[in-house]
LUMDO-20295 format. One record per residue (C-alpha): residue number from 1; residue in one letter; chain; x, y, z. Coordinates in steps of 0.1 Angstrom, whole numbers, plus 2048, in hexadecimal, padded with zeros to 3 digits. Example, Ala and Ser with C-alpha at 12.3 -4.5 7.8 and 13.67 -1.06 7.14 Angstrom:
% LUMDO-20295
bake; lumba; fiti; x; y; z
1; A; A; 87B; 7D3; 84E
2; S; A; 889; 7F5; 847
This chain:
% LUMDO-20295
bake; lumba; fiti; x; y; z
1; X; A; 801; 801; 800
2; X; A; 80B; 823; 7F8
3; X; A; 810; 83B; 816
4; X; A; 802; 85E; 80F
5; X; A; 81D; 876; 80B
6; X; A; 807; 892; 7FB
7; X; A; 7E5; 89C; 806
8; X; A; 7CA; 8B4; 7FA
9; X; A; 7AD; 8C3; 80E
10; X; A; 793; 8DE; 806
11; X; A; 7AC; 8FB; 808
12; X; A; 7CC; 8EE; 811
13; X; A; 7E8; 8D5; 807
14; X; A; 801; 8C1; 819
15; X; A; 822; 8B1; 80F
16; X; A; 83A; 899; 822
17; X; A; 85E; 8A0; 81C
18; X; A; 879; 887; 81B
19; X; A; 886; 890; 83D
20; X; A; 865; 889; 84E
21; X; A; 85A; 8AF; 851
22; X; A; 839; 8BC; 83F
23; X; A; 833; 8D9; 829
24; X; A; 811; 8E9; 825
25; X; A; 800; 902; 80C
26; X; A; 7E2; 914; 811
27; X; A; 7D5; 930; 826
28; X; A; 7CE; 919; 844
29; X; A; 7BB; 930; 85A
30; X; A; 7AD; 912; 86E
31; X; A; 7D1; 908; 876
32; X; A; 7D2; 8EC; 85E
33; X; A; 7F4; 8FA; 84F
34; X; A; 804; 8FA; 871
35; X; A; 81B; 8DC; 86A
36; X; A; 83C; 8ED; 86A
37; X; A; 846; 8DC; 88B
38; X; A; 83E; 8BA; 881
39; X; A; 859; 8A2; 87F
40; X; A; 860; 87B; 878
41; X; A; 83E; 87A; 864
42; X; A; 838; 85D; 84D
43; X; A; 816; 865; 83E
44; X; A; 7FE; 883; 83C
45; X; A; 7D9; 887; 837
46; X; A; 7C3; 8A6; 831
47; X; A; 7A0; 8AC; 83C
48; X; A; 788; 8B5; 81F
49; X; A; 766; 8C2; 819
50; X; A; 752; 8C9; 7F9
51; X; A; 73F; 8E8; 803
52; X; A; 74E; 90B; 803
53; X; A; 738; 914; 822
54; X; A; 750; 8FF; 836
55; X; A; 773; 90B; 829
56; X; A; 77D; 919; 849
57; X; A; 77C; 8F5; 85A
58; X; A; 798; 8DD; 850
59; X; A; 7B2; 8C9; 860
60; X; A; 7D3; 8B7; 85A
61; X; A; 7E0; 896; 866
62; X; A; 802; 887; 869
63; X; A; 80E; 864; 872
64; X; A; 82F; 863; 882
65; X; A; 84A; 845; 87E
66; X; A; 841; 839; 8A2
67; X; A; 81D; 833; 89A
68; X; A; 80F; 851; 8AC
69; X; A; 7FA; 86C; 89B
70; X; A; 7F9; 893; 89C
71; X; A; 7DE; 8AA; 88E
72; X; A; 7DA; 8CF; 88A
73; X; A; 7BD; 8E6; 87F
74; X; A; 798; 8E5; 884
75; X; A; 78C; 8D0; 8A2
76; X; A; 768; 8D7; 8A5
77; X; A; 75E; 8B1; 8A7
78; X; A; 77F; 8A4; 8B6
79; X; A; 78E; 89A; 895
80; X; A; 7B0; 8A5; 8A3
81; X; A; 7AD; 890; 8C2
82; X; A; 7C6; 877; 8B8
83; X; A; 7E2; 87C; 8D0
84; X; A; 7DB; 85B; 8E3
85; X; A; 7DD; 844; 8C3
86; X; A; 7F9; 82B; 8C2
87; X; A; 804; 811; 8AA
88; X; A; 7F5; 823; 88C
89; X; A; 802; 81A; 86A
90; X; A; 7EB; 831; 853
91; X; A; 7D4; 84F; 857
92; X; A; 7B8; 85E; 844
93; X; A; 7A5; 87E; 848
94; X; A; 782; 88A; 83E
95; X; A; 76B; 8A7; 847
96; X; A; 769; 8A7; 86E
97; X; A; 77A; 884; 870
98; X; A; 79B; 873; 871
99; X; A; 7A1; 84D; 86F
100; X; A; 7BF; 839; 879
101; X; A; 7C8; 815; 86E
102; X; A; 7DA; 801; 889
103; X; A; 7F3; 7E7; 882
104; X; A; 7DC; 7CC; 88D
105; X; A; 7C4; 7D6; 871
106; X; A; 7AB; 7E7; 887
107; X; A; 7A0; 80C; 882
108; X; A; 79E; 82A; 89A
109; X; A; 788; 847; 893
110; X; A; 786; 86A; 8A2
111; X; A; 76B; 885; 899
112; X; A; 747; 889; 88E
113; X; A; 731; 86C; 897
114; X; A; 710; 876; 888
115; X; A; 712; 868; 865
116; X; A; 722; 847; 86F
117; X; A; 743; 84D; 85D
118; X; A; 755; 845; 87E
119; X; A; 744; 824; 883
120; X; A; 764; 811; 87C
121; X; A; 76A; 7FE; 89D
122; X; A; 75F; 7DD; 88F
123; X; A; 776; 7DF; 871
124; X; A; 791; 7C3; 86F
125; X; A; 7AC; 7BA; 859
126; X; A; 7AD; 7DD; 84A
127; X; A; 7CC; 7E6; 836
128; X; A; 7C2; 808; 829
129; X; A; 7AB; 826; 82F
130; X; A; 799; 842; 81D
131; X; A; 783; 85E; 82A
132; X; A; 768; 86E; 815
133; X; A; 755; 88D; 822
134; X; A; 73B; 878; 834
135; X; A; 745; 854; 82F
136; X; A; 762; 83E; 836
137; X; A; 772; 821; 823
138; X; A; 788; 805; 82E
139; X; A; 79C; 7ED; 819
140; X; A; 7A0; 7CA; 827
141; X; A; 7BD; 7B3; 822
142; X; A; 7A9; 79C; 80C
143; X; A; 7A3; 7B5; 7F2
144; X; A; 77F; 7BE; 7FD
145; X; A; 772; 7DF; 808
146; X; A; 75B; 7EC; 824
147; X; A; 74C; 80F; 829
148; X; A; 737; 822; 842
149; X; A; 727; 843; 844
150; X; A; 70E; 856; 82E
151; X; A; 703; 841; 811
152; X; A; 6EA; 855; 801
153; X; A; 6F8; 852; 7DF
154; X; A; 705; 82F; 7E4
155; X; A; 728; 839; 7EA
156; X; A; 72C; 81F; 805
157; X; A; 720; 803; 7ED
158; X; A; 743; 7F1; 7EB
159; X; A; 738; 7CF; 7F9
160; X; A; 73B; 7BE; 7D9
161; X; A; 75E; 7CA; 7D0
162; X; A; 77C; 7B1; 7CD
163; X; A; 7A0; 7B1; 7C5
164; X; A; 7A3; 7D7; 7D2
165; X; A; 7C6; 7E4; 7DA
166; X; A; 7BD; 808; 7E2
167; X; A; 79F; 81E; 7EA
168; X; A; 796; 843; 7EA
169; X; A; 777; 857; 7F3
170; X; A; 769; 877; 7E8
171; X; A; 749; 889; 7F1
172; X; A; 72E; 872; 7E5
173; X; A; 744; 857; 7D3
174; X; A; 75F; 83D; 7DA
175; X; A; 777; 82D; 7C2
176; X; A; 78D; 80E; 7C7
177; X; A; 7AC; 803; 7B3
178; X; A; 7AD; 7DE; 7AA
179; X; A; 7CC; 7C9; 7A8
180; X; A; 7CA; 7C7; 781
181; X; A; 7C9; 7ED; 77D
182; X; A; 7A6; 7F3; 77B
183; X; A; 78F; 80D; 78F
184; X; A; 76F; 805; 79F
185; X; A; 756; 820; 7A9
186; X; A; 738; 825; 7BF
187; X; A; 722; 841; 7C6
188; X; A; 713; 861; 7B5
189; X; A; 719; 861; 790
190; X; A; 70B; 884; 788
191; X; A; 72C; 894; 789
192; X; A; 740; 87B; 775
193; X; A; 757; 872; 791
194; X; A; 74D; 84D; 78D
195; X; A; 754; 84B; 768
196; X; A; 774; 835; 76D
197; X; A; 768; 815; 75E
198; X; A; 77F; 818; 73E
199; X; A; 79E; 820; 753
200; X; A; 7BA; 807; 750
201; X; A; 7DD; 801; 75C
202; X; A; 7D9; 818; 779
203; X; A; 7F0; 818; 795
204; X; A; 7E1; 831; 7AE
205; X; A; 7C0; 844; 7B2
206; X; A; 7B2; 862; 7C7
207; X; A; 791; 870; 7CB
208; X; A; 788; 895; 7D1
209; X; A; 765; 8A2; 7DB
210; X; A; 758; 89E; 7B7
211; X; A; 775; 890; 7A3
212; X; A; 78A; 871; 79F
213; X; A; 7B0; 871; 795
214; X; A; 7C3; 853; 78A
215; X; A; 7E9; 84B; 782
216; X; A; 7F3; 833; 765
217; X; A; 80F; 81C; 766
218; X; A; 821; 834; 74E
219; X; A; 81F; 851; 766
220; X; A; 803; 865; 756
221; X; A; 7E4; 870; 767
222; X; A; 7BF; 86F; 75F
223; X; A; 7A1; 87F; 76F
224; X; A; 77C; 880; 76D
225; X; A; 760; 895; 77E
226; X; A; 759; 8B6; 788
227; X; A; 774; 8CD; 77C
228; X; A; 767; 8EF; 77E
229; X; A; 787; 8FD; 78F
230; X; A; 79F; 8E9; 778
231; X; A; 7A6; 8CD; 791
232; X; A; 7A4; 8B4; 775
233; X; A; 7BD; 8C7; 75D
234; X; A; 7D7; 8AC; 763
235; X; A; 7DB; 89D; 740
236; X; A; 7FC; 8AD; 73B
237; X; A; 80D; 89F; 75A
238; X; A; 828; 886; 756
239; X; A; 83E; 870; 76C
240; X; A; 824; 86F; 789
241; X; A; 825; 856; 7A4
242; X; A; 80A; 860; 7BC
243; X; A; 7EC; 878; 7BC
244; X; A; 7D6; 88A; 7D6
245; X; A; 7B5; 89A; 7CF
246; X; A; 7A2; 8B5; 7E4
247; X; A; 783; 8C6; 7E0
248; X; A; 78C; 8DB; 7C1
249; X; A; 7B1; 8D2; 7BB
250; X; A; 7C9; 8B7; 7B3
251; X; A; 7ED; 8B0; 7BC
252; X; A; 805; 89A; 7AA
253; X; A; 825; 88B; 7B7
254; X; A; 841; 887; 79D
255; X; A; 85C; 86C; 7A1
256; X; A; 876; 886; 7A8
257; X; A; 863; 892; 7C6
258; X; A; 855; 8B2; 7B7
259; X; A; 82F; 8B9; 7B9
260; X; A; 818; 8C8; 79F
261; X; A; 7F5; 8D7; 7A6
262; X; A; 7D5; 8DF; 791
263; X; A; 7B6; 8EF; 79C
264; X; A; 7A8; 908; 7B3
265; X; A; 7C1; 91D; 7C3
266; X; A; 7AC; 939; 7D5
267; X; A; 7BD; 92F; 7F7
268; X; A; 7DF; 929; 7EB
269; X; A; 7DB; 902; 7EB
270; X; A; 7EC; 900; 7C9
271; X; A; 80C; 914; 7D3
272; X; A; 822; 8F6; 7D8
273; X; A; 840; 903; 7C1
274; X; A; 856; 90B; 7E0
275; X; A; 852; 8E8; 7EE
276; X; A; 872; 8D2; 7EF
277; X; A; 875; 8AF; 7E6
278; X; A; 858; 89A; 7F2
279; X; A; 85C; 877; 800
280; X; A; 856; 85B; 7E7
281; X; A; 837; 847; 7F1
282; X; A; 841; 826; 803
């Protein structure tokens, strides 16, 4: 499984440097960009929300090498209350929510309980996580998937998926990468974010609020869905090894450690030109 070394939220971006420090881009008025003192980090996650009315509410999460977790930013529902977590090997962040995958395959959750997206205590044998706005997705060791939370558009209908190696979640959709390079999708099809059935030879996927991004084996990038802010303008990218998708922007990590960005930049979330070399995905 690939560790998250870049992350995109509603109005900020995160990058994990080779030395274990973290860089951020965006205005960060909720404190989500206060990552300058983080050290020994091995993975990052960014909270996201699709609606502009909640742009002031976001958070950032960092997984340290010793299995502890740190978080900064908006904590209105306790989504940053992760200081007591131990033995964590992966993290994911959604709106008002943080998930942590423990080494024994169980999952921890902090944040908003109302929609059921934190109802992960019974999950077992999980190897990867994804957070949408209102739902959470887990990938099991046997290649099946499980999801909880808001399912009003069928975004949690992943029970029939098989041979999955990665999952990603947006506002009202979920995607899964299979071991033969195909991409599965569940959820709302009105914005086109689920139009991935023709994709082949994919090595990575990401889900923004209304768009889906994929990386091919040749390092090219494809995107479908809502692209009113230019978040799907990625056809010219080359040499990409990992992608991250936020509400209105997309990040791509090149093999040389540089990052490219496309989409909405009203909060400076695409101002990543000053970033140093980002760590290669594990």
